[in-house]
C-alpha positions in Angstrom: 0.1 0.2 0.0 0.9 3.4 -0.8 2.2 6.0 1.9 0.1 8.9 1.7 -0.1 12.2 3.9 -3.0 14.9 4.5 -3.1 18.2 6.2 -6.3 19.5 7.6 -6.0 23.1 9.0 -5.9 22.7 13.0 -8.6 23.2 15.5 -8.9 24.5 19.1 -10.0 21.5 20.0 -7.3 19.3 17.9 -8.6 16.0 15.6 -8.6 12.2 16.1 -9.4 9.6 13.7 -12.6 8.9 13.8 -14.0 7.3 10.6 -13.3 5.9 7.3 -15.0 5.9 4.1 -14.3 3.4 1.3 -15.2 3.4 -2.0 -16.2 0.6 -4.0 -16.7 0.0 -8.0 -17.0 -2.8 -10.4 -14.2 -2.2 -12.5 -10.1 -1.4 -11.7 -9.6 2.2 -12.8 -7.4 2.4 -15.6 -5.9 5.9 -15.0 -3.0 5.5 -12.6 -4.9 8.7 -10.9 -6.6 6.7 -8.0 -9.0 9.7 -6.9 -9.8 10.1 -9.8 -14.3 9.3 -10.4 -15.4 6.8 -11.8 -16.8 6.5 -15.4 -20.4 7.5 -16.1 -21.5 4.2 -16.6 -19.5 2.5 -13.5 -20.7 1.2 -10.5 -20.2 2.2 -7.4 -20.8 1.6 -3.1 -19.5 3.2 -0.5 -19.4 2.3 3.9 -18.5 3.7 6.5 -16.5 2.2 8.8 -15.5 3.2 12.4 -12.1 3.6 13.6 -10.8 1.5 16.6 -7.5 2.5 18.1 -5.2 0.2 20.3 -1.8 1.1 22.0 -0.2 -2.2 20.5 -1.3 -1.7 17.1 -2.8 1.7 16.3 -5.8 2.4 14.6 -8.2 -0.2 12.6 -11.1 0.0 10.5 -13.7 -1.8 11.9 -16.8 -3.6 10.5 -18.6 -0.8 8.5 -22.3 -0.2 6.9 -23.5 0.9 4.1 -22.8 5.3 3.7 -25.7 6.6 3.4 -27.3 9.9 2.7 -28.1 10.8 5.8 -23.6 10.4 6.5 -23.0 12.6 3.9 -25.3 15.0 4.9 -24.1 15.3 8.2 -20.3 14.8 7.2 -20.9 17.7 4.9 -22.1 20.2 7.3 -18.8 19.3 9.4 -16.9 19.6 6.8 -18.2 23.1 6.2 -17.6 24.2 9.3 -14.0 23.9 9.4 -14.1 26.3 5.8 -14.4 30.1 7.2 -17.5 31.8 5.0 -16.6 34.8 2.0 -18.2 37.9 1.4 -18.5 37.9 -2.1 -18.0 40.9 -4.1 -20.2 41.9 -7.1 -18.1 40.6 -9.5 -18.2 37.1 -8.4 -20.4 34.7 -9.7 -19.7 31.1 -8.5 -17.5 30.2 -5.5 -17.1 27.1 -4.8 -14.7 24.7 -3.7 -14.0 23.0 -7.0 -15.0 26.3 -8.9 -14.4 30.1 -9.1 -16.1 32.4 -11.4 -16.3 36.1 -12.2 -16.0 38.9 -14.5 -14.8 42.3 -15.3 -15.8 44.9 -17.5 -14.7 46.3 -20.8 -11.6 48.5 -19.7 -7.9 50.4 -20.8 -4.8 49.0 -18.9 -1.6 48.1 -19.4 -0.2 45.5 -22.0 2.6 43.4 -22.2 3.8 42.4 -25.9 7.2 41.1 -26.7 6.6 39.3 -30.0 9.0 36.7 -30.8 8.8 36.9 -34.6 7.1 40.3 -35.5 5.9 41.3 -39.1 6.7 43.6 -41.3 5.2 47.0 -41.3 4.3 46.5 -37.1 4.0 50.0 -35.3 4.1 50.1 -31.2 4.2 46.1 -30.9 7.5 45.7 -33.1 9.7 46.0 -29.9 9.3 44.9 -26.7 6.6 47.4 -25.4 3.8 48.1 -22.4 1.4 49.6 -23.2 -2.7 50.4 -22.9 -4.9 49.2 -24.5 -8.6 48.2 -24.5 -9.8 44.9 -23.3 -13.3 43.7 -23.8 -15.4 42.9 -20.9 -14.3 38.7 -19.9 -15.1 36.2 -17.3 -12.9 34.3 -16.5 -13.7 30.2 -15.1 -10.6 29.0 -12.5 -10.6 25.5 -11.8 -8.0 23.3 -9.7 -6.6 22.4 -13.4 -7.1 25.1 -15.3 -7.9 29.2 -16.0 -10.8 29.4 -18.9 -10.9 33.2 -20.2 -13.6 34.6 -22.0 -15.0 37.3 -23.7 -17.7 39.0 -23.1 -20.4 40.9 -25.7 -21.2 43.6 -23.4 -19.9 45.6 -20.6 -22.4 43.7 -17.8 -22.8 40.8 -15.4 -22.8 37.2 -17.5 -26.3 35.4 -16.8 -26.4 31.7 -17.1 -28.2 32.6 -20.9 -24.9 34.8 -21.7 -23.2 33.7 -24.8 -19.4 33.4 -25.1 -17.0 34.6 -27.5 -13.1 33.6 -27.9 -11.0 36.2 -25.6 -8.2 37.9 -27.8 -5.7 37.8 -25.5 -2.5 36.6 -26.9 -2.0 33.8 -24.6 -5.2 32.1 -24.2 -5.8 28.7 -26.3 -8.2 28.6 -28.8 -10.0 26.1 -25.8 -10.7 29.2 -23.7 -7.6 27.8 -21.0 -4.6 30.2 -20.1 -1.6 29.1 -21.6 0.5 29.4 -18.0 4.1 28.5 -19.5 5.9 29.6 -16.1 3.8 31.7 -14.6 3.2 31.4 -10.9 -0.3 29.2 -10.4 -2.3 30.7 -7.5 -1.7 28.3 -4.5 -6.1 28.9 -3.5 -9.0 28.5 -5.6 -10.8 31.0 -3.0 -12.1 35.0 -3.8 -8.7 36.5 -2.7 -7.4 34.0 -5.2 -8.8 36.6 -8.1 -6.0 39.4 -8.2 -3.6 36.3 -8.5 -5.1 35.2 -11.5 -6.2 37.9 -13.1 -2.1 39.1 -13.1 -0.9 35.9 -14.5 -3.6 36.9 -17.2 -3.2 40.4 -17.8 0.7 41.2 -16.6 2.3 38.2 -18.0 4.4 38.9 -21.6 2.6 38.2 -24.9 4.8 36.7 -27.3 3.1 35.0 -30.3 -0.4 33.7 -30.8 -1.7 30.2 -29.5 -2.4 28.2 -32.2 -5.6 28.9 -34.4 -5.7 31.8 -32.5 -5.6 33.9 -35.2 -8.7 32.6 -37.0 -10.8 33.3 -33.7 -11.6 37.3 -35.0 -12.8 38.4 -38.1 -11.5 41.1 -40.4 -7.8 41.2 -42.2 -4.7 41.9 -40.4 -4.6 39.1 -38.2 -4.9 39.5 -34.5 -1.2 40.8 -33.8 -2.2 43.1 -36.3 -5.4 44.1 -34.6 -3.8 45.0 -30.9 -0.8 46.7 -32.7 -3.3 49.3 -34.7 -5.5 49.9 -31.3 -2.5 50.5 -29.3 -1.0 53.2 -32.4 -4.4 55.0 -32.3 -4.5 54.7 -28.2 -8.1 53.4 -28.6 -10.3 53.4 -25.9 -13.2 50.7 -26.9 -12.6 47.2 -28.3 -13.9 46.2 -31.5 -16.0 43.6 -29.7 -18.2 42.7 -33.4 -14.8 41.3 -34.5 -14.4 38.1 -32.2 -16.2 35.2 -33.0 -18.1 32.6 -30.9 -16.5 30.8 -28.1 -17.9 26.9 -29.4 -16.6 23.8 -28.1 -16.2 22.1 -31.8 -12.7 20.7 -32.7 -12.8 22.1 -36.2 -12.6 25.8 -34.9 -8.8 25.0 -34.8 -8.6 24.3 -38.5 -10.8 26.5 -40.0 -13.5 28.8 -39.0 -15.9 28.0 -41.3 -16.5 24.3 -40.3 -17.4 25.6 -37.1 -19.5 28.3 -38.5 -23.0 25.8 -37.9 -21.5 25.1 -34.1 -23.5 26.7 -31.0 -22.1 29.2 -29.2 -21.3 28.4 -25.7 -23.2 30.0 -22.9 -22.1 30.4 -19.1 -24.5 28.3 -17.7 -23.3 25.4 -19.8 -19.2 25.5 -18.7 -20.5 25.9 -14.8 -22.7 22.6 -15.9 -19.7 21.0 -17.3 -17.5 21.9 -14.9 -15.3 23.9 -17.4 -12.2 22.5 -18.2 
């Protein structure tokens, strides 16, 4: 059996090992990650066991009983008391232990450009520069694995039905996820980590568009040229009409025409699917 360690916040009364939950499924996990959830079609069973303590042998898992929903409710309530409540600011849309979602209105802010292969004819972006540019309103969905970044057509708080657009920010993949590179990742998923996530996106150097990203906008010139034009004329509004709808059709990586029939993804759909 592998050795594992667990860490938790200490309480005034201390913690004592009292119970164990054993999880069973009808097929051995195919992933090396033993903590992964079972497949949707897998059958599962869980049992709750008391832990008996002995001076000679230490803690032992005793015979158990089937885990019930009542058990789950009781333990969920007990676990919830260990987490201090957060006062949610107006920009937060979802605050969950596995997901944090918020939005930012359209704004002008400094952008960091250091293009690895600047094209001929560029203005401000032909060299390493920090220049103010307009950003459209954005939606962010942070999970324990990724940060999803999406643009909004209107600078207002999104609803579940709000359709999303591709973000024009250069270090965002065409699937909406941030390219972290060597950017430090926030260690928590709480509201207090929002500034860290935003710094990772807005305050990092953009060196090139990610694969397929040039095709997430309409019009001539491409994405880099668009940012260069906005910087050169000191624009204060981003032309949101040039952003393509965000879809989950993989064909969008090859041709925007092949994905033209794909349905735009809504904020509610991303939340229901656990983002990515």
